[in-house]
C-alpha positions as a printed Julia matrix, in Angstrom:
343×3 Matrix{Float64}:
 36.54  36.85  -12.43
 39.6   35.41  -14.12
 40.63  31.92  -13.04
 44.2   30.8   -12.55
 44.46  27.81  -14.85
 47.81  26.79  -13.43
 46.07  25.04  -10.59
 43.04  22.85  -11.06
 42.19  23.15   -7.37
 41.71  26.9    -7.75
 38.48  26.38   -9.65
 36.9   23.85   -7.35
 33.8   24.94   -5.42
 33.09  25.52   -2.6
 35.78  28.15   -2.72
 36.78  30.74   -0.1
 37.05  34.24   -1.49
 39.14  37.0     0.03
 37.3   38.85    2.8
 37.61  42.22    1.04
 36.23  40.97   -2.27
 33.43  39.06   -0.57
 32.41  42.12    1.42
 32.26  44.21   -1.75
 30.11  41.59   -3.49
 27.74  41.52   -0.53
 27.51  45.3    -0.53
 26.7   45.33   -4.26
 23.87  42.83   -3.75
 22.47  44.73   -0.77
 22.51  47.96   -2.79
 20.47  46.29   -5.54
 17.94  45.19   -2.92
 17.23  48.79   -1.9
 15.26  49.82   -5.03
 13.33  46.54   -4.83
 12.26  47.47   -1.3
 11.39  51.0    -2.42
  9.22  49.59   -5.22
  7.32  47.41   -2.77
  7.04  50.28   -0.28
  5.34  52.43   -2.91
  2.8   49.67   -3.58
  2.17  48.31   -0.09
  3.67  50.6     2.53
  6.14  49.7     5.27
  5.12  46.07    5.8
  7.21  44.5     2.97
 10.21  46.62    3.94
 10.01  45.39    7.53
  9.68  41.8     6.31
 12.96  42.17    4.43
 14.65  43.79    7.43
 13.32  41.0     9.64
 14.94  38.42    7.4
 18.26  40.31    7.46
 18.29  40.75   11.24
 17.27  37.12   11.82
 20.09  35.83    9.6
 22.68  38.05   11.29
 21.56  37.05   14.8
 21.55  33.35   13.89
 25.06  33.52   12.42
 26.37  35.47   15.41
 24.84  32.93   17.79
 26.26  30.02   15.81
 29.75  31.58   15.88
 29.52  31.95   19.65
 28.38  28.35   20.14
 31.12  27.08   17.83
 33.67  29.36   19.52
 34.62  30.88   16.21
 35.47  34.42   15.3
 32.3   36.23   14.11
 32.08  36.4    10.31
 29.37  39.06   10.06
 31.64  41.66    8.42
 31.62  39.77    5.1
 27.92  40.61    4.7
 26.89  37.16    3.5
 24.43  36.66    6.36
 22.73  39.95    5.53
 22.51  38.95    1.86
 20.96  35.6     2.77
 18.38  37.27    5.0
 17.67  39.92    2.38
 17.04  37.36   -0.35
 14.71  35.45    1.95
 12.83  38.62    2.86
 12.44  39.64   -0.78
 10.88  36.28   -1.6
  8.21  36.65    1.05
  4.68  37.71    0.2
  3.76  41.2     1.43
  1.12  39.37    3.51
  3.52  36.88    5.1
  3.66  36.91    8.91
  6.84  38.33   10.42
  7.83  35.0    11.93
  8.1   33.39    8.47
 11.36  35.07    7.33
 12.77  34.33   10.81
 12.08  30.61   10.37
 13.5   30.6     6.84
 16.62  32.54    7.87
 17.21  30.31   10.89
 17.03  27.19    8.73
 19.32  28.75    6.12
 22.02  29.75    8.6
 21.79  27.13   11.34
 21.12  24.07    9.17
 22.55  24.79    5.73
 25.42  27.25    6.21
 27.16  27.02    9.59
 27.3   23.21   10.04
 29.49  23.05    6.92
 31.93  25.61    8.29
 30.28  28.91    7.44
 31.11  31.4     4.72
 32.9   29.89    1.74
 32.29  26.27    2.75
 28.55  25.67    2.43
 27.59  23.25   -0.31
 24.06  24.56   -0.89
 22.74  28.09   -1.28
 21.4   28.97    2.19
 18.68  31.34    0.98
 17.37  28.82   -1.56
 17.29  26.15    1.15
 15.47  28.46    3.57
 12.78  29.27    1.02
 12.47  25.6     0.05
 11.94  24.71    3.72
  9.13  27.21    4.3
  7.62  26.28    0.93
  7.15  22.72    2.12
  6.07  23.75    5.62
  4.12  27.01    5.29
  3.06  27.33    1.66
 -0.2   29.12    2.47
  1.58  31.91    4.36
  4.22  32.2     1.64
  2.07  32.23   -1.48
 -0.95  34.35   -0.53
 -0.53  37.68   -2.31
 -2.43  40.98   -2.18
 -4.08  42.22   -5.34
 -2.04  45.21   -6.56
 -4.85  47.09   -8.28
 -3.05  48.73  -11.21
 -2.36  52.38  -10.52
 -3.63  52.17   -6.95
 -1.41  51.83   -3.88
 -2.54  49.25   -1.32
 -1.31  50.21    2.14
 -1.01  47.1     4.29
 -1.19  47.39    8.09
  1.98  46.5     9.96
  0.14  44.58   12.66
 -3.32  43.23   13.2
 -5.65  41.31   10.93
 -5.09  41.21    7.18
 -8.36  39.45    6.44
 -9.8   42.56    4.77
 -7.04  42.63    2.14
 -8.14  41.52   -1.31
 -5.93  38.68   -2.52
 -5.14  37.48   -6.03
 -3.61  34.45   -7.68
 -0.11  35.02   -9.03
  0.73  34.46  -12.71
  2.94  31.56  -11.65
  0.05  29.82   -9.92
 -2.17  30.41  -12.94
  0.44  28.87  -15.2
  0.73  25.91  -12.87
 -3.04  25.41  -13.09
 -2.73  25.38  -16.91
 -4.48  28.73  -17.11
 -3.7   31.72  -19.28
 -2.93  34.78  -17.14
 -4.33  37.97  -18.64
 -1.45  40.39  -18.06
 -0.26  42.7   -20.84
  3.48  42.99  -21.37
  3.73  46.44  -19.82
  2.01  45.25  -16.61
  4.61  42.51  -16.29
  7.53  44.87  -16.85
  6.12  47.44  -14.42
  5.32  44.86  -11.74
  1.53  45.32  -11.75
  0.8   41.73  -10.77
  0.66  39.75   -7.51
  3.86  38.1    -6.38
  6.79  38.14   -3.92
  8.14  41.42   -2.57
 11.28  41.48   -4.69
 10.37  39.32   -7.67
  7.68  41.41   -9.37
  9.67  44.57  -10.13
 10.94  43.21  -13.44
 12.36  46.48  -14.76
 14.17  47.09  -11.46
 15.55  43.55  -11.48
 16.9   43.98  -15.0
 18.58  47.24  -14.03
 20.07  45.52  -10.98
 21.37  42.7   -13.17
 23.18  45.18  -15.41
 24.76  46.8   -12.35
 25.89  43.49  -10.83
 27.39  42.29  -14.11
 29.22  45.6   -14.58
 30.64  45.18  -11.08
 31.57  41.54  -11.84
 29.44  40.52   -8.88
 27.14  38.48  -11.11
 28.2   36.28  -14.01
 26.63  37.23  -17.3
 27.44  33.75  -18.6
 25.5   31.97  -15.86
 22.49  34.26  -16.02
 22.37  34.29  -19.84
 22.6   30.49  -20.03
 19.9   30.14  -17.39
 17.42  32.62  -18.85
 18.21  31.51  -22.41
 17.39  27.9   -21.52
 14.15  28.94  -19.82
 13.21  31.02  -22.86
 13.97  28.21  -25.31
 11.96  25.73  -23.27
  9.02  28.15  -23.11
  9.13  28.59  -26.89
  9.32  24.87  -27.61
  6.73  23.83  -25.04
  4.28  26.73  -24.55
  1.8   26.39  -21.71
 -0.57  29.13  -22.87
 -2.43  30.08  -26.02
 -0.86  33.54  -26.01
  1.38  34.75  -28.86
  4.94  33.47  -28.51
  6.3   36.82  -27.32
  3.69  37.25  -24.6
  4.07  33.64  -23.5
  7.86  33.99  -23.3
  7.69  37.18  -21.23
  5.11  35.62  -18.92
  7.24  32.54  -18.26
 10.34  34.62  -17.46
  8.45  37.03  -15.18
  6.42  34.46  -13.26
  7.58  33.1    -9.93
 11.24  33.39   -8.92
 12.7   32.81  -12.39
 14.39  36.16  -13.01
 15.15  36.69   -9.33
 16.89  33.32   -9.05
 18.92  33.96  -12.19
 20.25  37.19  -10.7
 20.75  36.46   -7.01
 20.78  32.72   -6.29
 22.71  31.29   -9.21
 25.51  33.84   -8.79
 26.39  32.86   -5.23
 30.23  32.81   -5.31
 30.45  29.83   -2.96
 28.01  27.4    -4.58
 28.44  28.29   -8.27
 31.26  27.27  -10.65
 34.13  29.67  -11.25
 35.34  28.52  -14.67
 33.63  30.08  -17.7
 32.46  26.83  -19.31
 31.26  25.54  -15.97
 29.14  28.66  -15.51
 27.44  28.11  -18.86
 26.71  24.44  -18.13
 25.56  25.33  -14.61
 23.09  27.93  -15.9
 21.82  25.59  -18.61
 21.15  22.76  -16.16
 19.43  25.06  -13.7
 17.15  26.49  -16.38
 16.31  23.09  -17.8
 15.51  21.67  -14.36
 13.39  24.67  -13.4
 11.23  24.55  -16.53
 10.93  20.77  -16.45
  9.83  20.71  -12.8
  7.46  23.64  -13.26
  5.62  21.85  -16.06
  5.37  18.41  -14.47
  4.86  19.42  -10.81
  1.21  20.03  -10.05
 -0.55  20.72   -6.79
  0.81  22.19   -3.58
  3.46  22.15   -2.25
  5.82  22.87   -3.93
  4.36  25.82   -5.77
  5.74  26.92   -9.11
  7.05  30.11   -7.53
  9.61  28.13   -5.52
 10.59  25.66   -8.24
 13.63  27.82   -8.93
 14.88  27.25   -5.37
 14.7   23.48   -5.77
 16.46  23.68   -9.14
 19.23  25.8    -7.61
 19.73  23.33   -4.77
 19.99  20.41   -7.18
 22.62  22.05   -9.38
 24.51  23.19   -6.26
 25.24  19.55   -5.55
 26.9   19.15   -8.97
 28.73  22.48   -9.04
 32.19  21.12   -8.07
 31.95  18.33  -10.63
 30.79  20.77  -13.32
 33.73  23.07  -12.57
 36.24  20.2   -12.59
 34.86  18.64  -15.79
 34.71  21.91  -17.69
 38.27  22.86  -16.73
 39.67  19.49  -17.81
 37.69  19.56  -21.07
 39.0   22.98  -22.11
 42.52  22.06  -20.96
 42.51  18.9   -23.08
 41.2   20.75  -26.14
 43.93  23.37  -25.78
 46.56  20.67  -25.27
 45.45  18.82  -28.42
 45.56  22.04  -30.44
 49.03  22.86  -29.17
 50.27  19.37  -30.07
 48.8   19.62  -33.58
 50.31  23.08  -34.01
 53.69  21.79  -32.9
 53.58  18.92  -35.38
 52.59  21.27  -38.14
């Protein structure tokens, strides 16, 4: 989105968008979530879909309740609560209990979003904070994944015991344990590996990214800087003995890396709005993610959620990044104009 450079304050984050534009952005994101849910439904049945819906409903109820307690006009029509709950639901394991997205959504809305004033005023990404909270508190329930036997659908029961389900270690956990996951490139692209509900469908995520960029709902600059930094780090400091191409694909597909680059870093409230700020923001997030994922061992936090912690850290610097980048470009332009005038 173009930025009005006549006013420095217009690029400062947090920034309140118009209600109509914000609603359209939320709708775009929710539409991209639908094929991710369909992909998981094909592999595991209705359970992952209901987990995502549980997160959405929990976030909406918490925001409505907070608005009532604060005696404020309900802000549910902007769709941001539904997006927060949807992101949280998509980052659950298909085996997660139904109370887990409720806890994460409640923390995201009641602790991270509404105390700062609600939509357009929160400093940190609510969904990232909600996932970070349950990562530290309920890592076992969050990171236990079913084994998606390639080519075979695993129908998970909605209720009752899940002890009979065969589980598998995710590629992210194998990387964290300095192992070498044995997944061919096509299995990674097709999502034939254990992981979160919405973070394993790599081909679907890439298609969703193209759609969001075309709709100007996601910033291609932020995502490209983020993924480019992750890729460069993986090439310079490989953690496996695989060929460089396989190692690069594995690093970008493992955990929440691609998912965070599409959904979390493009939050219009917590991300910079100026073009240079978006590039710096994505670079810092990618560098932090890869650095923490290589030096953080043990549990928690797991490597899957490292992206959430990286997002929260760069959220804190987003206003300064926006302000610095605007002033830098303004000064460069001013110097060029002065030199041109003298010439």
